Structures are given as structure tokens and as C-alpha cells.
N, C-alpha and C positions, 0 to 999 in steps of 0.2 A: 321474511320477516325482519325487519331491523332491530337491532337491540343496541342500547347504549353501554358505555362502558361499566355500568353498574348492572348489567345484564337486566335493564327494565324495556321492555319491549315499546317502540314508537309506532301508534296504531291511531293516533287521534291528533288533528290539526284543527287549532283554532285560528281562523282565518280573518282578518280585520279587512274590510273594503274600504273602509272611510276613516280618518279622524275626525270628521264633524259630528256634531250631535245638535239635537235641537233643544235638549235641556242642558241647564246649568246645575247638575248637582253639587254643591259646595264641597262634596268629599272626593270628587273626581276632577273639578278645575275651577278656576276662579271665576268671579262674578263675570268679568268681563270676556270670559272665555280664553281660549288659548290661540296661540299665532298657528293657524292652519297652513298646511304645505302646499304651495302651488299644485294645480292637477299634474302637470308633467313629473313632479317628484314621486307621484303615487305610482303603483301597478296599476296597469291596463288591466281590463278584464280578460283580456286574452293572455295576458302574461300569468294572470292568476289562474286561467284554465290550464296552462301549460304546467304550472308549478304542481297545481294537483295532481294532473294525471301522471307525471313523474314520481310523486311521494305515494300515490296510488298504486303504482309499480312495484314500490319499497315495502309495501304492507300496510300503508295506512289506510284504513276502510271506514273512518269516519271524521267528516268536516262539519264543525262549527262555524257559521257565518256570524261576525261581531263586526263592531264598529270601537269608537264612535257609534252612531246609530247606522245599521246598515240601509236603513228605506230613506235616509237623506241623500244617498248616492244615486242619481239618475241610471237607470238600464239596470239596475238589479233583479228584476223577474228575468230578464233574456239570460241574466249570466246564471241565475237560479236553474234555469230550463239547461243550459249547457252543462252545469256541473252535475245534475240528475241523470245525464247520460255518459258519465265516465265509468268504465269499467273499473272493478274492485271496492267502488264504493258503496257500502252496506247501509251507512247511516249520514242522512243529510239533516243537520241541526240548526239553529239560529238563535240567537242572543239579540232582544231587543227590548227597548224600553216602550212599546207599544203604542206611541201616541200616533204613527201612520201606517200601520201594520193591519188593523181590522179588514180593510177592502180587498186584501191580498191573500186572506187566510184560505180560501177557498182553491184558489189555484197553487197555494202552496201543497195543499192536501193531494191535489192530482200529481204534483211532482214527486210525491212520496216523502215529504217533510215529516221526520219522526217525532220530535220534541221541539219546545221553544222554552228557552229560559226569559221570562218576563221579569222584569226588573220593576218592583212594589216596595218602595220602604214604608209606607205609611197608608191607611185606608181613609184618612183624615184628609178632606180636601185642602184645609187651611194649612198643617202640614206639610202636606204634598207642595205646596205652594211656596212654603218657606225653604224646604230642602232641595229642591228642584228649580225654584226661581222662575216657575212656569206653571200655569193654571190648568194642566192637561189631565187630571186624573178621571174625567169623564171617559175621554178617549182611551186613556189605557184600559179602563176597567169594560169599555166596549170589546177592547181587543180580548182579554180573557174570556169574555162570554162567548166571542166567535170562536177561539181556540176550544172551548170546551164544547162547543154545540157540534163541533166536526171531529172530537175525539181525538186531538192531538194531545201527545203528553206533554204536560204544563208543570215547569218547574218556576216557583215564585222565589225570586233573589231578593232578600231582605238587609240592606248594610243596618247592622245595631250601632248606634251613635248616641254615645251621653249626651242628654239633654235635649234631644230630638224627638225620640220614636221608639222610647223604651216602653210605654203605655201601649205602644203598636202590638208588642210581642204577642199578647193573648190574642188580640182582636184577628192577626193575621193567622194565629194558628187554628181559630177558630172557622177559617176558611174550608179546613179540612174535613169539617164535620159532614158535609153532606157532598162535597166536591172531590173528585179524584187527584186532587193536586197535591205535589210535593213543596211546602214551604221552607225554604231555607233561609236560616239564618246566619250570616257572614260578618265574622270580625272585619272591623275598620281597618284599612290599610293605607299606608302613607302617599297613595297615587293620587295627589289632588293636584297637579301642576304647579304647586308652590312649596313642597316639601312636607315635612311631618307636621301637623297642625295640632299634636295634642303631645304632651311630655309622656306621658305612661296609657298605655292601653289597659282601661279598667273593665271593659266589657268584651272579656275572654271568651273562650268556647265555655270554658268551666262555669263563668257567672251565667252567660246564656242560659246554660241547660240548668243551673241551680233555680233563675226566674222561671223556667218554663214548668218545673216542676213543683213550685208553689202554687200554680194555678193547676197542674195536672199531675197530682203525686204518684198515679199507676201508670204515667210514660212509661211504654213498653218500649225495650230496646230492638232494633231489628238488625237482620245481618246485613252489614254493608257488603256492596259489590266488591270485585278484586280491584278495581281503578278507582273506587269511589273517593271522592273528595270530602263528602258529607257523612258524618256520624247521625244514622235516621234512627228515627222512632214514630212509634204509632199510640194515639190515643184511643184506649180501648171505645169500641163502637164507632169510631169515625173512619169515613172513607179513606181519608188521603193521609201522608205522611207528614211529619216535620224532620228537620235536619239541622246541622249545624257545622257550618264549614269553618276550620280553624285557618283562616287564609294569612292571618301575619303570626299565627303560632306557628304554622307549618307543620303538621303533625302528617301529613299524608305525602311527603314527597318521597317516602320510601317505594311505594307502588306508582309513582307518574309515568304516564303512557302518554303526556300530551307536549305537544310542542305548539309555538305561537310564530306567524309570521304577520308581521305589521303591515299597514296599508302603502308604506314606502317601501315594502319588500326586504326587510330585517328578520331575520330568523332569530328568535329567543328561545332557546331550550327551556328555559326555567323562565318563571314570572317576574323573578326579581333581579335577573340579569340584564345588562346594558346593550343586548344584541351581539351575536356572536358571528353573523355572515350576513354580508350585504348581497341577497339573491338577485335584487334588482340590476344593480350595477354588472355583476356576472352576465347576466343573459342580455342585457345592452351591449357589452363589452364582445358579445357573439358566441359565447359559451354553449357548446352542444350539451344535449340531455345527459348525455356520458360524464362532462363535465360537472353539472350539476349534480348528479347522482355521487361523484367523488366526494364534491364538498360537503354535500348532506352527511356523507358517512363520517369525513373527517371531523365535522361538527359535533356528530353524536358521540364520538370517541373520546370526547374531554368533558363531556357533560357533568357539572356540579352535583355532588351526591344530595344536596337539599338547598332549600332557598336560603338558608344562613350562609353557606359558602361561596353562594351565587354574589349574595349583596355584599360579602367581604372583598370580591373582587372586581368592586366597580366603585364610582363616584357614589355621593349619597343621593338617596331618591330625589327627583324633581321634577319628572314627568307627569301629564296625566292618563290617568287609565285609558282614556279617550285614543292616546297615539299607542299605547300597547297593544288594545285588542282586547278588551273586556274581560 
């Protein structure tokens, strides 16, 4: 097993298969979108398979496929089949916006997909259109129904945005009444492709919790997992759970076991760094597997202690979450 310089194990890879997306969520990218990379600058599926195999040999046992939106890249399901056969991987997961996902759920179950993070910021069709700039809520809800029908673990990710979806906090929490879903409310982050678009983050994890308790005063705190990014709770009598992710406040860095690989093959050992290793260029210059192992070990040996340290060591944030990897 790999450990970083702060004695945190590295066991979880978030792998972006594309920087493209079929939504235009305002907190992720500008309305006109971002300048997408030419395909030749992206990792091929064969290169991704090689990387995952190497990292699995070093102790990474969980891979989450992200984007952009994974299903906008042709050939995704064939790649998922290849990943499912890699020795050492015990958990295959995915983050998706759900627009194109429903038809593939049955096959994903057959490949052993364990869980899906589904982005739903509102249950109101008009607000959904306003936030995402696309009228796709019915398709997303069909995906939710399919996932639940196939007993896939579902975590609903909702970014909490002042003036946009505050009224959806109790509506989304109510999804946990009769369904075994985890609804996680996420602090908004500055990765929208044009830099920070709010002077101060008013809806912090503390305020989100206060809002939830105003509707559910007997909200019960659960024991969080060893590498959990969320503080989890349950409403008494409800099947599912609610959670709060302090993504901007960065309260969970001390137990972080995650690394990210962008679609262009740049390793990020922290969400807030600017990339620490261009793995694509190493592979295309003829690096052996042993060379890549050594490069990974060196990168993990100088990992920032937390997101604040990582952010201090880079230029101001200006990229889109679509280019980072979900």
C-alpha cells in the first residue's frame, strides 16, 4: 500500500475520462462552455487502463469514473468492461449527471459497479433549467429510478447555492424518507471556469446544518467512515441519510485517501492543486511501468497537508470542475 508524506494511504483514484459535458451548470462552467481539448491531448482508454493497472498494483483498490460527463465519451462501456477485469480493484464507481445514464444501468450492474454519485441540485424543473441551462431533469430522474431499481448504492450530490436552490434543501432531504439514498449537500467551490463568483461563501457547512435542523430538529448524527468526505446524519424513521460536504471549508483533508487523474493525464494529489505530474507525456515519451511507479511515489512524497496549502502553491483558481475530474 502507498502512503503519502503525511502517512495517509492512497487507495482511491478519481479518473476523468473526458472534459466534455452535456450540461452547462453555472457553478461549473460559463454559459458558452469551456474550450475543450483536442482528442489527441486526452488519455486514450488504453492509456487509462494501463495507469489503473499500475496504481492497482500499488494499492489503489477503488476507481471512480468522472468527467465532465463520462457518457459523452464514445466507447465508455467497453472501457468499463476492461476496468472490471483489473486485478486488485475491489470497487468500481461513477459520478454522472444522469442525462444519458439510464440505458446503461443494467450492464453496469453486471460489471460490478458498486455505487453512483448522481448530481441533482434541485427537484424543480424550472430551477434545474436555470442552474444547468438545459431542460433535462426528467432524464436525470429516470436514471435515479433505474439505479434504485437495480439496487445500486446512490449518493445524490447537491451543490448549495445562495439564491438558486436553498428551497430545495428540505425537498431533497425528503428523498431519504422512503428510499435508501444518501443526499449530500456540498459547499459551492470556485471551479466554474471563470474564477470565484462570490465574494464570501455564505452557505458554509455550518449554515447548511442549521438549515437542515430547522426542518428536522431531531436530526441524528451518524458515525462517519474512516475516509468520508461528508458529515452524515439521519432523520429518525427515514430509510436514507443526509450528509454535508465541506468542500470549500476543507475540513476532511486530514484523512484524504484520494487522488485525481484529469482527462489529459495530469495527476492531482489534491483538488486544489494545479497538477503535479503529467503522466500522459511520460507514457508517450516511452516511460516503463517501473518509471511510472517511481514518478507516482515521488509525487505522493510531497503531497500538501491540506487544500489550503495546495491552493497557496498555485495561481488563482480559474479552471472548470469539468477539467479537474468531478
